[in-house]
DRENTOR-796618 format. One record per residue: x, y, z of N, C-alpha, C in turn. Coordinates in pm, whole numbers, plus 50000, padded with zeros to 5 digits. Layout:
residues N
nc1,nc2,nc3,cac1,cac2,cac3,cc1,cc2,cc3
X,Y,Z,X,Y,Z,X,Y,Z
...
//
This chain:
residues 235
nc1,nc2,nc3,cac1,cac2,cac3,cc1,cc2,cc3
91506,63016,99015,91506,63050,98873,91602,62958,98798
91556,62899,98690,91637,62806,98614,91743,62880,98533
91870,62837,98543,91976,62900,98466,91970,62853,98321
92042,62925,98234,92047,62887,98093,92104,62747,98078
92212,62719,98152,92277,62588,98145,92179,62478,98186
92105,62501,98294,92009,62401,98341,91896,62382,98241
91850,62492,98181,91741,62484,98083,91784,62401,97963
91905,62427,97913,91956,62353,97797,91974,62206,97830
92032,62177,97948,92054,62038,97987,91922,61962,97999
91821,62030,98052,91689,61967,98065,91630,61936,97927
91642,62031,97833,91586,62011,97700,91660,61901,97624
91791,61891,97646,91868,61783,97583,91824,61649,97640
91807,61643,97773,91765,61521,97839,91627,61476,97791
91539,61572,97768,91402,61541,97723,91392,61528,97571
91510,61536,97504,91518,61523,97358,91443,61634,97284
91424,61746,97351,91365,61864,97286,91469,61929,97195
91594,61921,97240,91708,61970,97162,91810,61858,97152
91863,61838,97032,91963,61733,97012,92102,61791,97038
92187,61711,97104,92324,61755,97131,92422,61678,97043
92515,61751,96980,92619,61690,96897,92755,61714,96961
92840,61612,96964,92977,61631,97008,93049,61719,96906
93132,61810,96956,93197,61908,96868,93289,61841,96766
93349,61726,96804,93441,61661,96710,93369,61594,96593
93235,61599,96592,93159,61547,96478,93156,61648,96363
93201,61770,96390,93206,61874,96286,93347,61882,96228
93356,61898,96097,93485,61911,96031,93477,62016,95921
93592,62053,95868,93601,62152,95759,93521,62278,95793
93547,62330,95912,93477,62449,95960,93538,62575,95899
93458,62651,95826,93506,62772,95758,93411,62888,95790
93465,62996,95844,93382,63113,95878,93327,63178,95752
93197,63214,95756,93135,63282,95642,93075,63417,95680
93070,63448,95810,93016,63577,95853,93026,63593,96003
93025,63718,96050,93031,63743,96195,92967,63877,96229
92928,63888,96356,92870,64012,96408,92911,64026,96552
92846,64118,96626,92882,64141,96765,92843,64024,96854
92743,63946,96813,92690,63836,96893,92773,63709,96875
92824,63689,96754,92898,63567,96727,92935,63557,96580
92968,63436,96537,93003,63414,96398,92928,63294,96344
92916,63287,96212,92853,63174,96145,92955,63110,96053
92968,62979,96062,93059,62904,95977,92983,62795,95904
93038,62753,95792,92986,62633,95728,93073,62517,95772
93013,62399,95786,93086,62283,95836,93020,62156,95785
93094,62049,95791,93039,61918,95760,93011,61844,95891
92890,61792,95904,92850,61716,96022,92838,61570,95984
92899,61484,96064,92898,61341,96037,92755,61290,96018
92735,61212,95913,92606,61151,95879,92498,61252,95842
92536,61377,95824,92439,61481,95788,92480,61558,95663
92606,61600,95659,92655,61677,95545,92678,61823,95581
92659,61910,95484,92687,62052,95502,92583,62118,95593
92632,62190,95695,92543,62260,95789,92601,62399,95818
92518,62485,95876,92564,62615,95926,92588,62601,96076
92702,62649,96121,92740,62638,96262,92751,62779,96320
92660,62812,96412,92660,62944,96474,92735,62937,96606
92837,63021,96618,92924,63020,96736,92904,63150,96813
92870,63138,96941,92845,63256,97024,92974,63300,97090
93004,63429,97081,93124,63483,97144,93106,63486,97296
93216,63460,97368,93216,63476,97513,93237,63623,97547
93168,63669,97649,93176,63810,97687,93263,63828,97810
93311,63951,97829,93395,63980,97944,93315,63989,98073
93196,64047,98067,93119,64070,98188,93005,63969,98202
92969,63942,98325,92860,63848,98353,92728,63901,98299
92711,64035,98306,92587,64095,98257,92572,64074,98106
92681,64099,98032,92677,64079,97886,92652,63934,97852
92716,63844,97927,92700,63701,97902,92556,63658,97926
92495,63705,98034,92357,63670,98064,92262,63721,97956
92287,63844,97907,92202,63899,97801,92210,63814,97675
92330,63774,97637,92347,63692,97518,92288,63553,97537
92301,63497,97657,92241,63367,97685,92089,63373,97670
92029,63482,97721,91884,63498,97710,91842,63506,97563
91918,63581,97483,91888,63591,97340,91902,63456,97272
92005,63381,97311,92030,63250,97254,91914,63154,97283
91871,63151,97409,91759,63064,97447,91632,63105,97376
91608,63235,97366,91488,63283,97297,91489,63240,97151
91606,63249,97086,91617,63206,96946,91591,63057,96933
91645,62978,97026,91621,62833,97023,91472,62801,97034
91405,62868,97127,91262,62844,97147,91182,62876,97021
91212,62992,96962,91137,63033,96843,91162,62939,96726
91287,62902,96705,91319,62812,96594,91254,62675,96611
91249,62627,96735,91188,62496,96760,91038,62499,96730
90978,62615,96742,90834,62627,96716,90802,62626,96567
90896,62673,96484,90863,62693,96343,90956,62622,96245
91054,62545,96295,91154,62492,96203,91105,62376,96116
90979,62337,96134,90925,62232,96048,90885,62285,95910
90875,62419,95899,90831,62477,95772,90945,62475,95671
90913,62447,95545,91014,62432,95441,91090,62560,95411
91033,62675,95446,91100,62802,95417,91160,62868,95541
91170,62792,95648,91230,62842,95772,91355,62760,95801
91461,62830,95839,91587,62763,95873,91564,62662,95985
91607,62540,95965,91585,62434,96063,91704,62423,96158
91676,62408,96287,91782,62388,96385,91799,62238,96409
91921,62188,96391,91949,62046,96412,91981,62016,96558
92044,62111,96627,92082,62089,96766,92190,62186,96807
92256,62156,96917,92361,62243,96969,92486,62161,97000
92597,62231,97018,92722,62167,97055,92802,62264,97141
92912,62220,97194,93001,62310,97268,93144,62263,97248
93234,62360,97239,93376,62333,97220,93445,62353,97354
93482,62243,97418,93536,62249,97554,93665,62329,97564
93745,62332,97455,93871,62404,97461,93852,62551,97494
93736,62608,97456,93715,62750,97477,93698,62784,97625
93668,62684,97709,93666,62710,97853,93805,62756,97898
93909,62695,97842,94045,62731,97879,94076,62873,97832
94036,62904,97709,94062,63038,97656,93993,63145,97739
93868,63119,97777,93793,63217,97856,93856,63235,97994
93898,63123,98056,93962,63131,98187,94092,63207,98182
94172,63180,98078,94300,63249,98065,94280,63398,98037
94180,63428,97956,94149,63568,97926,94113,63643,98053
94040,63577,98144,94001,63641,98269,94123,63667,98357
94213,63568,98369,94336,63588,98447,94414,63709,98395
94430,63715,98264,94507,63824,98204,94438,63959,98225
94304,63959,98226,94232,64085,98248,94256,64138,98389
94295,64047,98481,94325,64086,98619,94474,64110,98640
94551,64110,98530,94694,64135,98541,94772,64018,98596
94717,63897,98584,94782,63776,98636,94825,63687,98521
94948,63636,98527,94988,63534,98430,95008,63402,98505
94969,63293,98441,94970,63162,98507,95112,63110,98523
95192,63114,98417,95333,63076,98415,95359,62926,98421
95255,62845,98429,95275,62699,98433,95155,62627,98373
95108,62676,98259,94989,62620,98196,95025,62495,98117
94966,62382,98154,94985,62257,98081,94870,62163,98114
94865,62048,98050,94748,61960,98060,94724,61907,98201
94829,61892,98281,94812,61841,98417,94750,61946,98509
94746,62069,98463,94683,62177,98541,94545,62214,98487
94487,62125,98409,94350,62143,98361,94262,62036,98423
94160,62077,98496,94067,61985,98561,93935,61982,98484
93861,61873,98500,93731,61859,98434,93623,61848,98540
93520,61932,98530,93409,61932,98625,93278,61942,98549
93204,61831,98543,93075,61829,98472,93086,61882,98329
93190,61838,98260,93207,61878,98121,93277,62010,98101
93306,62082,98211,93377,62210,98200,93526,62188,98225
93610,62257,98150,93753,62253,98172,93792,62371,98260
93865,62342,98368,93902,62445,98466,94053,62458,98474
94103,62580,98474,94245,62606,98494,94276,62598,98643
94374,62516,98679,94407,62496,98820,94555,62527,98846
94595,62516,98973,94733,62532,99019,94793,62667,98981
94765,62765,99062,94822,62898,99040,94947,62920,99125
95014,62810,99162,95130,62818,99250,95244,62901,99195
95264,62900,99064,95370,62979,99002,95319,63111,98944
95189,63135,98960,95130,63255,98901,95178,63381,98973
95183,63490,98897,95226,63617,98954,95151,63732,98888
95139,63842,98962,95094,63966,98902,95206,64015,98810
95169,64071,98697,95270,64118,98601,95369,64214,98666
95319,64299,98755,95405,64400,98818,95506,64338,98914
95485,64213,98957,95572,64149,99055,95685,64069,98991
95682,64053,98860,95777,63965,98792,95909,64036,98771
96018,63971,98814,96151,64028,98796,96208,63987,98661
96308,64059,98615,96364,64032,98482,96469,63922,98484
96519,63884,98602,96627,63786,98607,96588,63662,98686
96462,63624,98678,96411,63512,98757,96446,63378,98694
96518,63293,98768,96547,63157,98722,96420,63074,98719
96313,63124,98786,96187,63052,98787,96122,63044,98651
96175,63118,98553,96121,63112,98417,96123,62971,98362
96217,62888,98410,96233,62754,98356,96165,62648,98443
96096,62691,98546,96020,62596,98628,95895,62551,98553
95855,62426,98576,95736,62374,98510,95771,62268,98407
95674,62229,98327,95695,62127,98224,95764,62191,98103
95881,62140,98069,95963,62199,97963,95887,62208,97832
95804,62107,97803,95731,62103,97676,95647,62229,97652
95608,62294,97760,95515,62408,97751,95584,62543,97771
95715,62543,97794,95786,62667,97821,95828,62734,97691
95804,62863,97681,95832,62934,97556,95982,62943,97529
96022,62947,97402,96164,62947,97364,96245,63060,97426
96184,63177,97446,96258,63292,97498,96321,63263,97634
96258,63175,97711,96310,63143,97844,96441,63067,97836
96463,62996,97725,96587,62921,97707,96693,63004,97635
96650,63111,97570,96743,63196,97495,96804,63306,97580
96731,63350,97681,96775,63466,97758,96741,63445,97906
96844,63428,97988,96822,63399,98129,96754,63515,98201
96762,63636,98146,96701,63753,98208,96565,63786,98147
96514,63695,98067,96385,63718,98002,96273,63732,98105
96185,63828,98084,96073,63852,98174,95946,63792,98116
95891,63695,98183,95766,63633,98136,95651,63733,98139
95560,63719,98041,95442,63805,98037,95324,63724,97983
95221,63791,97939,95102,63722,97890,95133,63631,97772
95230,63672,97689,95267,63590,97574,95319,63453,97616
95376,63445,97735,95426,63317,97786,95312,63218,97802
95200,63265,97855,95081,63180,97870,95023,63144,97734
95026,63238,97640,94971,63213,97507,95049,63102,97437
95182,63105,97451,95264,62998,97394,95224,62862,97453
95213,62857,97585,95175,62733,97653,95037,62686,97608
94947,62782,97588,94813,62749,97540,94819,62681,97404
94906,62730,97315,94919,62669,97183,94961,62524,97192
95058,62495,97278,95103,62356,97296,94991,62271,97353
94917,62328,97449,94805,62256,97509,94697,62224,97407
94664,62320,97321,94563,62296,97218,94607,62188,97121
94737,62186,97089,94788,62078,97003,94770,61944,97074
94803,61937,97203,94791,61812,97278,94647,61763,97280
94552,61855,97294,94411,61817,97292,94374,61755,97158
94428,61810,97050,94395,61758,96916,94463,61625,96887
94574,61597,96954,94651,61476,96925,94624,61362,97023
94589,61398,97147,94566,61295,97248,94694,61240,97307
94807,61309,97288,94933,61263,97346,95019,61382,97387
95118,61354,97472,95206,61460,97520,95292,61513,97406
95321,61643,97406,95406,61699,97301,95551,61655,97314
95619,61644,97202,95762,61612,97195,95797,61481,97265
95707,61384,97259,95730,61257,97328,95847,61180,97270
95885,61211,97145,95996,61140,97082,96131,61205,97102
96135,61318,97173,96260,61391,97193,96319,61358,97330
96450,61327,97338,96514,61300,97468,96498,61419,97563
96470,61392,97689,96444,61499,97785,96561,61596,97799
96683,61544,97792,96800,61630,97812,96827,61723,97694
96756,61701,97582,96774,61785,97464,96652,61871,97434
96549,61856,97514,96421,61918,97483,96427,62070,97482
96498,62130,97577,96505,62276,97581,96578,62331,97458
96684,62261,97413,96753,62304,97291,96663,62288,97169
96586,62181,97169,96495,62151,97058,96391,62261,97042
96335,62304,97154,96233,62410,97153,96296,62544,97118
96413,62571,97176,96483,62698,97151,96516,62716,97003
96544,62604,96935,96580,62610,96793,96459,62621,96701
96339,62631,96759,96220,62658,96678,96140,62537,96636
96173,62419,96690,96098,62299,96654,95961,62299,96722
95858,62256,96648,95723,62244,96700,95665,62111,96652
95558,62068,96716,95491,61945,96674,95420,61966,96540
95403,61858,96465,95332,61863,96338,95181,61852,96361
95100,61922,96282,94954,61909,96295,94908,61766,96272
94803,61728,96342,94744,61595,96327,94650,61595,96207
94657,61490,96126,94569,61480,96010,94423,61492,96051
94348,61572,95977,94206,61589,96005,94175,61704,96099
94278,61770,96152,94255,61885,96240,94197,62001,96159
94085,62061,96203,94030,62176,96131,94136,62284,96112
94143,62341,95993,94247,62439,95961,94242,62560,96055
94121,62602,96092,94108,62717,96180,94168,62688,96318
94145,62567,96368,94200,62525,96497,94352,62515,96488
94399,62457,96378,94543,62443,96355,94612,62579,96350
94552,62672,96279,94608,62807,96268,94612,62874,96405
94509,62850,96487,94503,62909,96620,94622,62867,96705
94647,62735,96716,94755,62694,96805,94893,62725,96745
94904,62728,96613,95032,62764,96552,95065,62911,96575
94963,62997,96573,94986,63138,96603,95020,63157,96751
94962,63073,96836,94990,63081,96980,95135,63043,97010
95187,62940,96944,95323,62895,96977,95430,62957,96887
95396,63062,96817,95494,63139,96743,95594,63199,96841
95715,63230,96794,95817,63289,96882,95769,63420,96944
95682,63491,96873,95624,63616,96924,95473,63610,96910
95405,63531,96995,95258,63518,96984,95188,63647,97018
95073,63670,96953,94994,63789,96980,94887,63759,97083
//
């Protein structure tokens, strides 16, 4: 039985469906949402204003399969009738690779596990998918002690400020969320965070509330996401 992923890849290869790189979209603004996903308006390079439908990721495999089936069915129907002037035309599909990280992290947290060392060197790429790797420092929430010096292990650039403010601080899910924010900024910039700060001062720099500046052209919604993640008290 052909999977949804295989079906889509085959249709893209046969030019039945056009594929757009996600970075070709800019000025993405949400205009509506439902249980299945959200719709945003966006500008597409060499095209102009378009509607961008984003499908929500589900917690269970069953829910995900149901939504994938609905998505494929909608694609098939639109491709049959989108030539008509009064029918919404489908231009193609895209995917935002960063959301692979979010979905993976959400799954770890649902199992009561925090990664504790999330950074770009622990993200692998497999056939276009981003995979969270290296769970060597990961722990079950119930196993974490309040006075662990291990809080400062890992890449300093990604360690939350609380770890430098309080030696008895207990890492939790928010620790991973902070690291995720820094990682999302790095993806948008293409360079390591705080590269201009001396290594021996970096922990003080982060503790004092310094963060990287947004890169010009970054979609405001994406910018807001990583800034909320690296807040002193991320949600």
